[in-house]
N, C-alpha and C positions, 0 to 999 in steps of 0.2 A: 675713291673709297676702296679700302682693302676688301677683297672678296673672301668670305668665310665659308668653310666647308659645312655641309649639312650633317649634323650629328646623326639624324635618322638614317641617312644613306650608309654611312660607314658602319653603324651598329647592325643594320639589317644584313649586310653582306657576311659579317662574321657569324651572325645567328644561323644563317642557312647552312654554312659549312659545318658548324658544330652540331646542328640538329641531325644531319644525315648520319653521322657516326653514332650519336647517342641513341637514335631510334633502333639501330641494328643491335646494339649491346643491351640496352635496358629493356627493349621490347620483349626479347626472349626470356629474360629473367622475370619480368612482370607476369608473363603468361604462365610460367611454371609455378610461381608463388600463388597466383590467383587460383589455379586449378587445385593446388594442395589445400589451400585454406577452404575453398568451397567444398572439397571432398570431405574434409573433417566435419564441417558444419552439416552437410547433407547426411552423413552417417549418423551424427548425433540426433538430427531431426527424425531419421527413420527409426532409430531405437526408441525415441520418445513416443512416436506414433504407435509402434507395436505395443509398447507398454500401456499406452492409453486405451487401446482397443481391448487388451486383456483385462485391464482394471475395470472397464465398464461391465464385462462379463462377471468379474469378481463381485462387483457391487450388487448385481442382480442375485448372485448366489448368497450374498450376505442378507439380502432381503428375505430369501427363502429360509435361511438359518434363523433369523429373527422371528419369522412367522412361526416356525416350529417351536422355538423357545417360548413364545407367548402362550402357546397352548398349555404349557406346564403351569403357568401362573394364573390361568383363568379358572375361577372356582366352578363355574357352571360346566366347563369342559372337563375339569378334573372329576367332578361328581359323575359325569357321564362315563368317563374312562374307567374309574375305580368303583363304580356302583356295585358290581358283582362281588368284589372282595369285601368291601366294607358294609355291604347290605344297606347302603344309603339310598335315600330317595333321590332321584334325579329327574330333571325335566328335559326330555329330549328336544322339544321345540325350542326351549331357551338355549340349550347347548348349540343347536343348529344356528340360531341367530348370532351367538357369541363367536362361532367359527367364522361366519361371514365377516364379522367385525374384525376379528384378529387377522384373518387372511387378507382382507381389504384388497381384493384382486383388481379393483379399479383405481388403486393409488398410483401416483406418479412413479413410485419406486418399482412398480411391477410392469409398467408400460414402456415399450421401446418405440421411439419415433411417434408417440401419440397414436399408434395404430395397433401394434401387436402386444398381447400380454405374454410376459415371460412364463408365468404360471397361469394356466387357463382353468385348472380345477384342483381341488384338494379334498381328500376323503380321510376321515378319522374313524378307526375301528376300535371298539372296546373289547374286553376279554370275553364277552358273550357273543361276539360276532356282529353286534349291532353297529351301524355306521351313520354318520352325519356328513354332509358335503357342502361345498361352496363352489359355484361354477361362474366363469366369466361370460360364456356364451349361453344365452337362453335356448331352451329346446322344448320339444313336445314331451308329454308324459311318457310316450312310448320310447323316445330317445333316451330319456333319463333312466328308464328301467333297463334298457339294453346297456347303457353306459355303466350303470351301477353294478350289473352282473360282471362286466369286465373288471371293474375295480375289485370286486369281491374275489374273483379268481386270482388276480394278481396278488392280493393280500394273502390268500391261502398259500400260494407258492412261496411268498416271502417268509411267512411264519414257519413253513416246513423246512426252509433252507437253513434257518438258524444263523444267517449272516447278519452283520451290522447294517449293511446297506444292500439293496438289490435294485438293478436297473433292468427295465423291460423296454426294448425298442419295438414299437409297433406303428407302422404307417408313418404319419407325420408328427408323432409325439414320442417323448421319452418318459416312462413312468418310473419315478424314483420312490423307493420304499425305505422307511426308517422307523426306528422305535421311538416312542414317547416315554420319557422317564420322569419320575417325581423327584422331589428334592433329595431323597436318599438314593437316587440312581436305581430305583426299582422300576421295572417295566409296568406302565399303566395301559398301554395300547400301542397301536401302530398308525402310521400316516402314509398315505400314498398321494403323491402330487404328480400332475401332468405338466411337462415343460414343452412348449410349442416349438417345433423346428423352424417355423416361419420367423419367430422372434429372434432366435439365435442366428439364423441366416442373415436377417436384417442387420444385426449388430456387427457380425464379422464381415458383412458385405461392404462395409466402409473401406475395406482394403482393396476394392476393385480398381482403384487408380494405379495400383502396382501390378503390372503384368506378371503372371506366373506365381502369384501369392498362394500360400497354402495355410490351412488351419484345421485343427482337430480339437474335439473335446472328448476326453477319455475318463473312464471310471477307475476305481481303485485297483482293479485287476487288469488294467490297460484295455478295457473294452471300449471300442469306438462307439460313441454316443451321437455326436454331431461332427460333420466334416464337409469340406467342399471337395470337388473332384480331384484337384491336385493334392490336397491333404490326404485323401483316401489312397491314392496311388503311392504316396511316399510315407504312409503312416508308420511302417516298420522303422524307418530311419528316424522319424520324428519322435517315436516312443522310446528309442534307444538313447536319446539325449539324457544324460544324468548330471547331477551336481549343479552346474551354473544355471541361473534363471534367465540369463541373456548372454549373447555373444555371437560367434560365427561357427558354422559347421558346413561340411561338404555334403550336399544332398543332390542326388541326380546329376553328379558331375559338375555342379556349380556351387560356388560359395553362397551360403544363405545366412542372413541375419535373422536370429530367432529370439523369441521371448516366451517364458513359461510363467504361469500363475497357478498356484495351488489353492483351491477353494474348499469349502466344507463338503461333507458327505463323500469324501474320497475322490472328488472330481477335480480335474485340472485342465486348463486350456493351453494350447501350444500354437503359436503363429510363426511363420517364416516368410521372408521376402528375399528375392535374389539381390545380391550385393551390387550386381552390375547395373541396376536401375539408377544407382547414384551417378554413374558415368553417363547414362542416357540423359539425365537431367542437366548435367554439365554442358553437354553439347547444345541443348536447347536454350540454356540460360545465357551462355556467353556468346554474344554477337560480335563477330570479328571487327566489324566496322566501328562499333562503339569502343571496343577495347583499344584499337589503333588510335582513335581520336583522343581518348584519355591519355594514352601513352605519349602522344605527340605534345599535348598540352603540358603534361608534367615535365617532360624532358626539356621542352622549350623554356619553361620557367627557370629550371636549374641551369641550363646552358647560358641563358642570357645573363643570369646573375654572376656566373663565374667569369665569362669572357668580357663582360662589360666593365670589369674592375679598372682596367688600364685607361678606359675612356671616361671614367667618372671622377677623375682628379678635379675637374672644375666644380663638380658637385660638392666635393669635400671642402674646397675653398669657399664655396657659397655657404656651406654649413657653418664654417668658422666665422664668417661675417655675420650670419644670423645670430650665432651664440653671443658675439660681442654686443650686438644690438639688444639682445635679450637681457644683458646684464646692466640695464639702465643707462647704457651709452647710446642715447637716442640720436646722437649726431653721426653715428657710424653709417657709411654708405657702402654698397657692394661694389667690388672692383669690376673692371671690364674683362671680357673673355674673347678669344679668337673665334670660337664656335658660334655660329649665328644664333642658334636657339638659346644658348646660355647668355649671350650678349643681350638678347631681347628680355630674358628673365631678369637680368641685372637692372635694366632700365625700369621695368615694371616694379621691381622691389623698391628701388629708390623712390619712385613716386608714392608707393604705399607707405614707406617710412615717414614721408612728410605728413601724410594723413594721420598716421598713428600717433605722432607727437601731439596732435590736437585732441586725441581721444584719451590720453593718459589720465585725465582728471576723473574718468569714470571708475578708476580703481577703487575709490572709496565706496561707491555703490556696490561693487562686486564683493567687497569685504562684508557689507551688511547682508548681502544675499547668502554668503557662506555662514554667517552667524545664524540666520534663520534656518538654514539647512541642518546645522548642528542641533538646533532646538527641536526640529521635527524628529531627528534621530533619537534624542533623549526621551521624547514623549512617546515614542513608538514601542518602547520595551515593555512587554507585558508578560506576566507570569502564566505560561500555559499550564503549569502543574495545578495552579489554583482553579483555573477554568475547568480542567478535567475533573478535579475533586467535586466541584459544585455540581457539574452535570451528572456525575455519578450519584450524588446524594439526592438530587431532584428526581432522577430516574427511579431510585429505590422507593422514595415517598410516593411517586406516581403509581408504582406497582402495588404498594401495600395499602394506600388510602385512595381516596377519590373525592376530595373535598376542596373547598375554596382555598385552603392553605396552599395547595399546590399552585393555584393560579397566582397567589401573591408571590411565591418564590420565583416562578417563571417570569413574572412582570419585573420583579426587582433585579433579577439576573440580566434580563434583556436591557433594562435601563443602564445597568452597570457596564455592559459591553458597549452600548451606544456611546456612553460618556468616555470610555477608554479608547475606542477604536475609531468610531465613525465621525469624530469631530476633530480629526488630526490637523485640519487647516487652521485652527485657532490657537493663539498663544495665550492671550489674557482672557479670562472669563470671570463673571461675578463669583465672589466667594460662596454665595448661596448655592450655585451649581456644583461647586467642589464639595461642599458639605453634603448636598443631596447624594452625590456619588459615594461619599464615605458612608452615609447611612445605609445605602443599598448594600455595600460590601459588608458592613458589620451585621446587618440583619441576616444576610445569607450565612455568614460564619457562625452567628449565634444559633441559627437553626441547624447548621451542620453539626455543631458540637453539643447540641441538646442541652443548653443551660450552662455549659462550662465557661462560656465567655459572656461577660456583661460589659456595657459601655455607656458613656455619658458624653454628650456634646453640649458645650456651653458657648453660645454666640448670640449677641443681640441682633435684632432685625436691622438696625442701622449699619452695623459692621458688615452685614451680608451684601451690601451694595458695592463694597470695594472690590477691585479687580486684582486677581493674582494669576500667575502662570498656571495653565491647565496641568493637572496631575502633579502639583507641588506637594500637597499634603497626603493624598491618597496612597502613594507608594510608601510613605512613612508608617501609615496605619497598617498596610500589608506587612511591612517588616515587623511591626510590633506584634501582630498576630502570629506570623509564620515563625519568627525567631525568638519571640518572647513568651507568648501564651501557649502555642501548640506544644512545645516540649515540656511545659509545666504539668506535673501529674494531677494537681488539684485545680479548683476554679481560679479564674483570673479576670482582671478587669482592665479596661482601657479608657482613658479620659482625654478629650480634645477641648481645649479652652482657647478662646480668641478675645483679645482686648487691644485697645489703642493707647499708645503712649509715645511721647517725644516725636510726634509726626511720623510714627511708624506703626505698622500693623504687626502684632505679635500673635503667633500661633504655636501652641504647645501640645505635643502628643506624648502622653505618659502612660506606661503600663507597669504592672507589678509582676512581670514575667521573670524568666531565668536570668536576664541580663547578659552582658558580654564585656570583654576587655576592650575599652575604647582605644587604648594605646596601640593595640595590635591590629586595629581595624584595617589600616591601609595595607597590611601585609598578608591579608587572608587570600588564599588561592581562589581565583575566580571560578574554578571548577568545583569548589567545595559547596556542599549544601548549606553552609553557614555564611554565605556571602551576604553583604548588606548593600546590594547594588542600589536599593531605593535611596539610601542616604547619599551615596556618591552621585547619583543622577540628579537629585534635588539640589545638591551643592553646585554642580556644574550649571544646571538650568538657571539658578538664581544669579550666578556670575555672568552668564551670557546676556540675560535680560537687564540686570541692574548694575552689573559691575561690582564695585566695592560698597555700594549702598545697601546691599542685602546680604544675608548669610544664614548659617544654621549652626547651632550649638548643640552638642550631644553629651549627655551624662549617663553613665550606666554603671551598675554594681552587680556582680555575679550573685544570683540568688535573690536580688531585691527588685530589679526592674530597670527600665530605661526611660529617659526623658529627652525628647528632641524639641528644641525651641527655634522657630523660624522668625526672622524679622525682615520686613520689606517696607519700602517707602509707600505711603498712602497713595493710591491711584484710583480715582473714581470716574466712571463715565467714559473711559477710553478703552479701545480694543486694538490689539495688534493681530493682523491676519497673515498667514503664510499660504500662498496658493499651492495647490497640490502638485503643480508642474514646475515649481521653481527650481527643483533640484534634479 
């Protein structure tokens, strides 16, 4: 017997020689490309993180702005602030309660990390020097008296300054002073709020994962209000940044990635992180061993594909034999090869070919399976736009009413969805179930259009026992409503009639809508909102199930309406099922 060479041995020797060269060339290129791509992504992530931190501070400042604006629109607070000018009666206790409600210092918008309040107290002063307040932290009467004296003094300094805003830095808090205006932008009084340093430190402390980070919060005259140690030491250079809200700048002899956000009351926050932290992360992320392993695997696959071409001629010949066998030449047998492995494959294939000839008769069963698959596809097309509109309508009714009618709508819609989606394993169902599905749909549409659409269904109880393909008639009813009655400016109606004649079941769907040109129906663009996919799907479904024994006839006139007539062979007491895992 002729000794044949081992294909595996010959191919392995050539793979080793090729991989040695490929690793040296492609390895270096892959490392460079990986570092470049990772650097760009890391830089983008860093910019996004800085922007996110600044935006969180900005959101807290927006809360403060909204709180101050709410004072202007509260009648009790307005009476308190303008009482002296207009000689109006005002209730100070009521204004005090309204201030607590408007400030809402315990709201989620004011709390950072569920611990620290951004604004821990707020005082309002009217033109007579009277004040009302809201505090986050409770205190003794003596503490409140001492604290109030502090706020009174700060308010006096603010009013004497004549400035739009005033910032007072004291111990662990920043006191922000601003005027309260009425709708005519006339001064009603003043407001002094205390912003806690602990809350701001907590917010910007999320940058601690970046060594050497710096941040500052400054006022409209570039006064430093909040900062960390690095930000304080480099505050002059941070404050000199003009124009761009993000980018790169040289600070402290190193490139820094910075971001700026301008908030209300003349306050802005600035954060910066050293750019070289990107390269530190690259060193920790890229593990040399994993990189080399991936490179070897990738290069080996490419090299084997290229160099094995000259050894794969037997595979090409095997492919030709298989193609001839696949073209219904079931007596074709694979040739013999000198390589031992290919010769063994040839023997196995020839044995398999003998067995395949015995199984060809199963082709007919596969064709039936394909027809069932097509049926499932046709029945699975649902109009999501209709579902969205119905859900919107039900939501509006639920918000405006609260009666049993809403329950009826929800029940009808749930049954409609159940019939269209959750019974996809069935092909033939009783006509009664299809009519029930149509009734749910028309009930919902008549409620949606508030009397614009009326309908009538005529079918005897005896005919309801016959079976038809699921979702044969309902898509035609949807077409009648969507393309016939919805575009019609006035009221419209739809009629469904069922009768038996000539050993066939006849189902007619007729509307008095806007109609369409039947001759051009086949040429309508499927992306157009005027498609009649329900008619097309019904025609295909009937052909798949009944062949030429069933069909659909469509008549339509522009401005007068549309009539669709379905005829199918009578079928009673039988059902066709498609298992959900057939396809």
